[in-house]
PDB file as gemmi writes it, atoms N, CA and C in Angstrom:
CRYST1    1.000    1.000    1.000  90.00  90.00  90.00 P 1                      
ATOM      1  N   UNK A   1     126.784 139.690 137.744  1.00  0.00           N  
ATOM      2  CA  UNK A   1     126.675 138.304 136.990  1.00  0.00           C  
ATOM      3  C   UNK A   1     126.062 137.424 137.864  1.00  0.00           C  
ATOM      4  N   UNK A   2     126.511 137.011 139.069  1.00  0.00           N  
ATOM      5  CA  UNK A   2     125.925 135.647 139.752  1.00  0.00           C  
ATOM      6  C   UNK A   2     124.505 136.153 140.196  1.00  0.00           C  
ATOM      7  N   UNK A   3     123.768 137.083 140.201  1.00  0.00           N  
ATOM      8  CA  UNK A   3     122.345 137.620 140.433  1.00  0.00           C  
ATOM      9  C   UNK A   3     121.838 137.387 139.259  1.00  0.00           C  
ATOM     10  N   UNK A   4     122.676 137.885 137.859  1.00  0.00           N  
ATOM     11  CA  UNK A   4     122.012 137.560 136.568  1.00  0.00           C  
ATOM     12  C   UNK A   4     121.679 136.203 136.145  1.00  0.00           C  
ATOM     13  N   UNK A   5     122.686 134.922 137.059  1.00  0.00           N  
ATOM     14  CA  UNK A   5     122.385 134.033 136.295  1.00  0.00           C  
ATOM     15  C   UNK A   5     121.185 133.202 137.379  1.00  0.00           C  
ATOM     16  N   UNK A   6     120.940 133.438 138.965  1.00  0.00           N  
ATOM     17  CA  UNK A   6     120.118 132.715 139.352  1.00  0.00           C  
ATOM     18  C   UNK A   6     118.716 133.504 138.637  1.00  0.00           C  
ATOM     19  N   UNK A   7     118.770 134.458 138.067  1.00  0.00           N  
ATOM     20  CA  UNK A   7     117.257 135.017 137.592  1.00  0.00           C  
ATOM     21  C   UNK A   7     117.223 134.782 136.355  1.00  0.00           C  
ATOM     22  N   UNK A   8     118.137 134.404 135.767  1.00  0.00           N  
ATOM     23  CA  UNK A   8     117.962 133.505 134.150  1.00  0.00           C  
ATOM     24  C   UNK A   8     117.524 132.233 134.215  1.00  0.00           C  
ATOM     25  N   UNK A   9     118.165 131.639 135.048  1.00  0.00           N  
ATOM     26  CA  UNK A   9     118.217 129.839 135.114  1.00  0.00           C  
ATOM     27  C   UNK A   9     117.387 129.552 136.397  1.00  0.00           C  
ATOM     28  N   UNK A  10     116.351 130.115 137.198  1.00  0.00           N  
ATOM     29  CA  UNK A  10     115.817 130.138 138.380  1.00  0.00           C  
ATOM     30  C   UNK A  10     114.597 129.116 138.163  1.00  0.00           C  
ATOM     31  N   UNK A  11     113.948 128.711 137.004  1.00  0.00           N  
ATOM     32  CA  UNK A  11     112.980 127.735 136.945  1.00  0.00           C  
ATOM     33  C   UNK A  11     113.847 126.104 136.524  1.00  0.00           C  
ATOM     34  N   UNK A  12     115.550 126.442 135.903  1.00  0.00           N  
ATOM     35  CA  UNK A  12     116.183 124.949 136.068  1.00  0.00           C  
ATOM     36  C   UNK A  12     116.359 124.871 137.389  1.00  0.00           C  
ATOM     37  N   UNK A  13     116.708 125.442 138.057  1.00  0.00           N  
ATOM     38  CA  UNK A  13     117.584 125.855 139.415  1.00  0.00           C  
ATOM     39  C   UNK A  13     115.961 125.127 140.322  1.00  0.00           C  
ATOM     40  N   UNK A  14     115.042 125.431 140.313  1.00  0.00           N  
ATOM     41  CA  UNK A  14     113.859 124.941 140.715  1.00  0.00           C  
ATOM     42  C   UNK A  14     113.490 123.627 140.756  1.00  0.00           C  
ATOM     43  N   UNK A  15     113.539 123.306 139.475  1.00  0.00           N  
ATOM     44  CA  UNK A  15     113.333 121.870 139.064  1.00  0.00           C  
ATOM     45  C   UNK A  15     114.334 121.296 139.659  1.00  0.00           C  
ATOM     46  N   UNK A  16     115.888 121.557 139.139  1.00  0.00           N  
ATOM     47  CA  UNK A  16     116.910 120.449 140.135  1.00  0.00           C  
ATOM     48  C   UNK A  16     116.156 120.247 141.429  1.00  0.00           C  
ATOM     49  N   UNK A  17     116.082 121.495 142.434  1.00  0.00           N  
ATOM     50  CA  UNK A  17     115.896 121.075 143.674  1.00  0.00           C  
ATOM     51  C   UNK A  17     114.833 120.091 143.788  1.00  0.00           C  
ATOM     52  N   UNK A  18     113.838 120.637 143.066  1.00  0.00           N  
ATOM     53  CA  UNK A  18     112.517 119.681 143.258  1.00  0.00           C  
ATOM     54  C   UNK A  18     112.933 118.119 142.667  1.00  0.00           C  
ATOM     55  N   UNK A  19     113.439 118.002 141.782  1.00  0.00           N  
ATOM     56  CA  UNK A  19     113.894 116.646 141.603  1.00  0.00           C  
ATOM     57  C   UNK A  19     114.498 115.911 142.552  1.00  0.00           C  
ATOM     58  N   UNK A  20     115.400 116.996 143.254  1.00  0.00           N  
ATOM     59  CA  UNK A  20     116.064 116.469 144.015  1.00  0.00           C  
ATOM     60  C   UNK A  20     115.448 115.972 145.275  1.00  0.00           C  
ATOM     61  N   UNK A  21     114.543 116.490 145.720  1.00  0.00           N  
ATOM     62  CA  UNK A  21     113.606 116.260 146.816  1.00  0.00           C  
ATOM     63  C   UNK A  21     112.606 115.090 146.630  1.00  0.00           C  
ATOM     64  N   UNK A  22     112.335 114.947 145.256  1.00  0.00           N  
ATOM     65  CA  UNK A  22     111.224 113.789 145.284  1.00  0.00           C  
ATOM     66  C   UNK A  22     112.367 112.525 145.246  1.00  0.00           C  
ATOM     67  N   UNK A  23     113.464 112.387 144.645  1.00  0.00           N  
ATOM     68  CA  UNK A  23     114.064 111.545 144.935  1.00  0.00           C  
ATOM     69  C   UNK A  23     114.879 110.829 146.250  1.00  0.00           C  
ATOM     70  N   UNK A  24     114.921 112.209 147.208  1.00  0.00           N  
ATOM     71  CA  UNK A  24     115.137 111.219 148.440  1.00  0.00           C  
ATOM     72  C   UNK A  24     113.523 111.094 148.673  1.00  0.00           C  
ATOM     73  N   UNK A  25     113.055 111.458 148.846  1.00  0.00           N  
ATOM     74  CA  UNK A  25     111.447 110.730 149.249  1.00  0.00           C  
ATOM     75  C   UNK A  25     111.393 109.647 148.538  1.00  0.00           C  
ATOM     76  N   UNK A  26     111.576 109.509 147.201  1.00  0.00           N  
ATOM     77  CA  UNK A  26     111.294 108.133 146.945  1.00  0.00           C  
ATOM     78  C   UNK A  26     112.131 107.198 147.385  1.00  0.00           C  
ATOM     79  N   UNK A  27     113.338 107.374 147.553  1.00  0.00           N  
ATOM     80  CA  UNK A  27     114.290 106.632 148.372  1.00  0.00           C  
ATOM     81  C   UNK A  27     114.091 105.653 149.777  1.00  0.00           C  
ATOM     82  N   UNK A  28     113.404 106.907 150.392  1.00  0.00           N  
ATOM     83  CA  UNK A  28     113.024 107.013 151.744  1.00  0.00           C  
ATOM     84  C   UNK A  28     112.073 105.899 151.427  1.00  0.00           C  
ATOM     85  N   UNK A  29     110.803 106.059 150.769  1.00  0.00           N  
ATOM     86  CA  UNK A  29     110.082 105.042 150.514  1.00  0.00           C  
ATOM     87  C   UNK A  29     110.192 103.983 149.944  1.00  0.00           C  
ATOM     88  N   UNK A  30     111.372 103.629 148.997  1.00  0.00           N  
ATOM     89  CA  UNK A  30     111.770 102.425 149.050  1.00  0.00           C  
ATOM     90  C   UNK A  30     112.320 101.607 150.207  1.00  0.00           C  
ATOM     91  N   UNK A  31     113.113 102.181 150.911  1.00  0.00           N  
ATOM     92  CA  UNK A  31     113.709 101.763 151.533  1.00  0.00           C  
ATOM     93  C   UNK A  31     112.464 101.329 152.892  1.00  0.00           C  
ATOM     94  N   UNK A  32     111.192 101.700 152.969  1.00  0.00           N  
ATOM     95  CA  UNK A  32     110.199 101.558 154.210  1.00  0.00           C  
ATOM     96  C   UNK A  32     109.789 100.326 153.260  1.00  0.00           C  
ATOM     97  N   UNK A  33     109.179 100.398 152.099  1.00  0.00           N  
ATOM     98  CA  UNK A  33     108.364  99.085 151.728  1.00  0.00           C  
ATOM     99  C   UNK A  33     109.556  97.879 151.324  1.00  0.00           C  
ATOM    100  N   UNK A  34     110.732  98.152 151.188  1.00  0.00           N  
ATOM    101  CA  UNK A  34     111.719  96.586 151.232  1.00  0.00           C  
ATOM    102  C   UNK A  34     111.431  96.587 152.727  1.00  0.00           C  
ATOM    103  N   UNK A  35     111.562  97.094 153.878  1.00  0.00           N  
ATOM    104  CA  UNK A  35     111.409  96.701 155.098  1.00  0.00           C  
ATOM    105  C   UNK A  35     109.842  95.970 155.293  1.00  0.00           C  
ATOM    106  N   UNK A  36     109.054  96.581 154.768  1.00  0.00           N  
ATOM    107  CA  UNK A  36     107.623  96.112 155.054  1.00  0.00           C  
ATOM    108  C   UNK A  36     107.413  94.953 154.289  1.00  0.00           C  
ATOM    109  N   UNK A  37     108.129  94.432 153.051  1.00  0.00           N  
ATOM    110  CA  UNK A  37     108.563  93.368 152.663  1.00  0.00           C  
ATOM    111  C   UNK A  37     108.941  92.064 152.992  1.00  0.00           C  
ATOM    112  N   UNK A  38     109.966  92.674 153.805  1.00  0.00           N  
ATOM    113  CA  UNK A  38     110.923  91.965 154.810  1.00  0.00           C  
ATOM    114  C   UNK A  38     110.189  91.023 155.858  1.00  0.00           C  
ATOM    115  N   UNK A  39     109.320  91.820 156.546  1.00  0.00           N  
ATOM    116  CA  UNK A  39     108.297  92.008 157.386  1.00  0.00           C  
ATOM    117  C   UNK A  39     107.129  90.797 157.284  1.00  0.00           C  
ATOM    118  N   UNK A  40     106.362  90.899 155.805  1.00  0.00           N  
ATOM    119  CA  UNK A  40     105.921  90.201 155.496  1.00  0.00           C  
ATOM    120  C   UNK A  40     106.397  88.787 155.490  1.00  0.00           C  
ATOM    121  N   UNK A  41     107.461  89.252 154.642  1.00  0.00           N  
ATOM    122  CA  UNK A  41     107.967  87.528 154.497  1.00  0.00           C  
ATOM    123  C   UNK A  41     108.472  86.842 155.758  1.00  0.00           C  
ATOM    124  N   UNK A  42     108.740  87.729 156.617  1.00  0.00           N  
ATOM    125  CA  UNK A  42     108.770  86.616 158.065  1.00  0.00           C  
ATOM    126  C   UNK A  42     107.420  86.122 159.329  1.00  0.00           C  
ATOM    127  N   UNK A  43     106.788  86.851 158.384  1.00  0.00           N  
ATOM    128  CA  UNK A  43     105.064  86.565 158.622  1.00  0.00           C  
ATOM    129  C   UNK A  43     104.290  85.515 158.290  1.00  0.00           C  
ATOM    130  N   UNK A  44     104.909  85.668 156.663  1.00  0.00           N  
ATOM    131  CA  UNK A  44     104.319  84.240 156.496  1.00  0.00           C  
ATOM    132  C   UNK A  44     105.194  83.325 156.586  1.00  0.00           C  
ATOM    133  N   UNK A  45     106.484  83.311 156.656  1.00  0.00           N  
ATOM    134  CA  UNK A  45     106.949  82.083 157.123  1.00  0.00           C  
ATOM    135  C   UNK A  45     106.704  81.559 158.129  1.00  0.00           C  
ATOM    136  N   UNK A  46     106.209  82.531 158.853  1.00  0.00           N  
ATOM    137  CA  UNK A  46     106.218  81.719 160.849  1.00  0.00           C  
ATOM    138  C   UNK A  46     104.871  81.210 160.549  1.00  0.00           C  
ATOM    139  N   UNK A  47     103.782  81.749 159.634  1.00  0.00           N  
ATOM    140  CA  UNK A  47     102.489  81.065 159.649  1.00  0.00           C  
ATOM    141  C   UNK A  47     102.651  80.174 159.076  1.00  0.00           C  
ATOM    142  N   UNK A  48     103.158  79.829 158.203  1.00  0.00           N  
ATOM    143  CA  UNK A  48     103.659  78.356 157.334  1.00  0.00           C  
ATOM    144  C   UNK A  48     104.051  77.238 158.485  1.00  0.00           C  
ATOM    145  N   UNK A  49     105.390  77.742 159.268  1.00  0.00           N  
ATOM    146  CA  UNK A  49     105.988  76.911 159.758  1.00  0.00           C  
ATOM    147  C   UNK A  49     104.869  76.510 160.867  1.00  0.00           C  
ATOM    148  N   UNK A  50     103.694  77.047 161.449  1.00  0.00           N  
ATOM    149  CA  UNK A  50     102.977  76.952 162.348  1.00  0.00           C  
ATOM    150  C   UNK A  50     101.539  75.820 161.631  1.00  0.00           C  
ATOM    151  N   UNK A  51     101.584  76.081 160.371  1.00  0.00           N  
ATOM    152  CA  UNK A  51     100.829  75.497 159.679  1.00  0.00           C  
ATOM    153  C   UNK A  51     101.393  73.856 159.441  1.00  0.00           C  
ATOM    154  N   UNK A  52     102.399  73.951 159.173  1.00  0.00           N  
ATOM    155  CA  UNK A  52     102.816  72.832 158.690  1.00  0.00           C  
ATOM    156  C   UNK A  52     103.315  71.974 160.059  1.00  0.00           C  
ATOM    157  N   UNK A  53     103.815  72.388 160.730  1.00  0.00           N  
ATOM    158  CA  UNK A  53     104.033  71.701 162.385  1.00  0.00           C  
ATOM    159  C   UNK A  53     102.191  71.360 162.762  1.00  0.00           C  
ATOM    160  N   UNK A  54     101.178  71.891 162.879  1.00  0.00           N  
ATOM    161  CA  UNK A  54     100.194  71.652 162.839  1.00  0.00           C  
ATOM    162  C   UNK A  54     100.005  70.288 162.284  1.00  0.00           C  
ATOM    163  N   UNK A  55      99.956  70.333 160.602  1.00  0.00           N  
ATOM    164  CA  UNK A  55      99.884  69.143 159.642  1.00  0.00           C  
ATOM    165  C   UNK A  55     100.690  67.876 160.315  1.00  0.00           C  
ATOM    166  N   UNK A  56     101.997  68.037 160.615  1.00  0.00           N  
ATOM    167  CA  UNK A  56     103.324  66.870 160.750  1.00  0.00           C  
ATOM    168  C   UNK A  56     102.271  66.210 162.428  1.00  0.00           C  
ATOM    169  N   UNK A  57     101.741  67.327 163.322  1.00  0.00           N  
ATOM    170  CA  UNK A  57     101.180  66.458 164.511  1.00  0.00           C  
ATOM    171  C   UNK A  57     100.017  65.872 164.364  1.00  0.00           C  
ATOM    172  N   UNK A  58      99.146  66.017 163.450  1.00  0.00           N  
ATOM    173  CA  UNK A  58      97.876  65.410 163.210  1.00  0.00           C  
ATOM    174  C   UNK A  58      98.721  64.038 162.454  1.00  0.00           C  
ATOM    175  N   UNK A  59      99.808  63.862 161.253  1.00  0.00           N  
ATOM    176  CA  UNK A  59     100.128  62.644 160.940  1.00  0.00           C  
ATOM    177  C   UNK A  59     101.289  62.178 161.821  1.00  0.00           C  
ATOM    178  N   UNK A  60     101.181  62.464 162.593  1.00  0.00           N  
ATOM    179  CA  UNK A  60     101.964  61.760 163.632  1.00  0.00           C  
ATOM    180  C   UNK A  60     101.243  60.727 164.804  1.00  0.00           C  
ATOM    181  N   UNK A  61      99.512  61.699 165.081  1.00  0.00           N  
ATOM    182  CA  UNK A  61      98.742  61.196 165.777  1.00  0.00           C  
ATOM    183  C   UNK A  61      98.115  59.906 164.989  1.00  0.00           C  
ATOM    184  N   UNK A  62      98.078  59.872 163.445  1.00  0.00           N  
ATOM    185  CA  UNK A  62      97.830  58.912 162.676  1.00  0.00           C  
ATOM    186  C   UNK A  62      98.752  57.680 162.630  1.00  0.00           C  
ATOM    187  N   UNK A  63     100.044  58.490 162.503  1.00  0.00           N  
ATOM    188  CA  UNK A  63     100.562  56.818 162.652  1.00  0.00           C  
ATOM    189  C   UNK A  63     100.686  56.041 163.700  1.00  0.00           C  
ATOM    190  N   UNK A  64     100.698  56.868 164.655  1.00  0.00           N  
ATOM    191  CA  UNK A  64     100.742  56.034 166.130  1.00  0.00           C  
ATOM    192  C   UNK A  64      99.733  55.347 166.356  1.00  0.00           C  
ATOM    193  N   UNK A  65      98.304  55.847 165.785  1.00  0.00           N  
ATOM    194  CA  UNK A  65      96.951  55.146 165.763  1.00  0.00           C  
ATOM    195  C   UNK A  65      96.953  54.073 165.010  1.00  0.00           C  
ATOM    196  N   UNK A  66      98.162  54.092 163.219  1.00  0.00           N  
ATOM    197  CA  UNK A  66      97.976  52.615 162.801  1.00  0.00           C  
ATOM    198  C   UNK A  66      99.287  51.648 163.602  1.00  0.00           C  
ATOM    199  N   UNK A  67      99.946  51.946 164.197  1.00  0.00           N  
ATOM    200  CA  UNK A  67     100.989  51.365 164.625  1.00  0.00           C  
ATOM    201  C   UNK A  67     100.314  50.334 166.166  1.00  0.00           C  
ATOM    202  N   UNK A  68      99.408  51.184 166.732  1.00  0.00           N  
ATOM    203  CA  UNK A  68      98.628  50.554 168.033  1.00  0.00           C  
ATOM    204  C   UNK A  68      97.422  49.758 167.211  1.00  0.00           C  
ATOM    205  N   UNK A  69      96.789  50.091 166.106  1.00  0.00           N  
ATOM    206  CA  UNK A  69      96.090  49.201 165.686  1.00  0.00           C  
ATOM    207  C   UNK A  69      97.080  47.964 165.032  1.00  0.00           C  
ATOM    208  N   UNK A  70      98.297  47.755 164.440  1.00  0.00           N  
ATOM    209  CA  UNK A  70      98.480  46.845 163.766  1.00  0.00           C  
ATOM    210  C   UNK A  70      99.192  45.721 165.093  1.00  0.00           C  
ATOM    211  N   UNK A  71      99.552  46.618 165.823  1.00  0.00           N  
ATOM    212  CA  UNK A  71     100.127  46.183 166.692  1.00  0.00           C  
ATOM    213  C   UNK A  71      98.877  45.013 167.844  1.00  0.00           C  
ATOM    214  N   UNK A  72      97.651  45.622 167.722  1.00  0.00           N  
ATOM    215  CA  UNK A  72      96.704  44.696 168.795  1.00  0.00           C  
ATOM    216  C   UNK A  72      96.213  43.537 167.747  1.00  0.00           C  
ATOM    217  N   UNK A  73      96.232  44.015 166.344  1.00  0.00           N  
ATOM    218  CA  UNK A  73      96.076  42.485 165.861  1.00  0.00           C  
ATOM    219  C   UNK A  73      97.203  42.073 165.517  1.00  0.00           C  
ATOM    220  N   UNK A  74      98.581  42.190 165.394  1.00  0.00           N  
ATOM    221  CA  UNK A  74      99.197  41.160 165.786  1.00  0.00           C  
ATOM    222  C   UNK A  74      99.116  40.309 166.830  1.00  0.00           C  
ATOM    223  N   UNK A  75      98.805  40.818 167.990  1.00  0.00           N  
ATOM    224  CA  UNK A  75      98.657  40.338 169.535  1.00  0.00           C  
ATOM    225  C   UNK A  75      97.298  39.257 169.367  1.00  0.00           C  
ATOM    226  N   UNK A  76      95.998  39.725 168.666  1.00  0.00           N  
ATOM    227  CA  UNK A  76      95.036  39.012 168.769  1.00  0.00           C  
ATOM    228  C   UNK A  76      95.542  37.657 167.864  1.00  0.00           C  
ATOM    229  N   UNK A  77      96.401  37.945 166.863  1.00  0.00           N  
ATOM    230  CA  UNK A  77      96.517  37.068 165.961  1.00  0.00           C  
ATOM    231  C   UNK A  77      97.571  35.777 166.591  1.00  0.00           C  
ATOM    232  N   UNK A  78      98.552  36.345 167.594  1.00  0.00           N  
ATOM    233  CA  UNK A  78      99.602  35.590 168.352  1.00  0.00           C  
ATOM    234  C   UNK A  78      98.646  34.825 169.660  1.00  0.00           C  
ATOM    235  N   UNK A  79      98.188  35.740 169.960  1.00  0.00           N  
ATOM    236  CA  UNK A  79      97.203  35.113 171.326  1.00  0.00           C  
ATOM    237  C   UNK A  79      96.051  34.223 171.147  1.00  0.00           C  
ATOM    238  N   UNK A  80      95.704  34.139 169.719  1.00  0.00           N  
ATOM    239  CA  UNK A  80      94.299  33.202 169.871  1.00  0.00           C  
ATOM    240  C   UNK A  80      94.124  32.595 168.540  1.00  0.00           C  
ATOM    241  N   UNK A  81      95.410  32.801 167.878  1.00  0.00           N  
ATOM    242  CA  UNK A  81      95.328  32.341 166.352  1.00  0.00           C  
ATOM    243  C   UNK A  81      93.976  32.845 165.547  1.00  0.00           C  
ATOM    244  N   UNK A  82      93.853  34.439 165.452  1.00  0.00           N  
ATOM    245  CA  UNK A  82      92.877  34.914 165.146  1.00  0.00           C  
ATOM    246  C   UNK A  82      91.481  34.941 165.678  1.00  0.00           C  
ATOM    247  N   UNK A  83      90.895  34.492 166.631  1.00  0.00           N  
ATOM    248  CA  UNK A  83      89.946  34.145 166.968  1.00  0.00           C  
ATOM    249  C   UNK A  83      89.627  34.930 168.316  1.00  0.00           C  
ATOM    250  N   UNK A  84      88.643  35.415 168.782  1.00  0.00           N  
ATOM    251  CA  UNK A  84      88.763  37.011 169.888  1.00  0.00           C  
ATOM    252  C   UNK A  84      88.101  35.372 170.974  1.00  0.00           C  
TER     253      UNK A  84                                                      
END                                                                             
């Protein structure tokens, strides 16, 4: 009787085993893709941080330049009433 069930339902058993194999492979692929997505997010965050840091450095230099210019104007007006 046991062999009779196998011979009668072998195609359903084969489909079931195939579905299990496909499900396991898909699960592994999903895990791999999720890891890749996390790596990409980390990399994008790092690139964005570096880019923003460069912008902040440029802005700090510009602000320093403006303060130096304002201080030199103040000194010019203070020391000579605006005449060089």
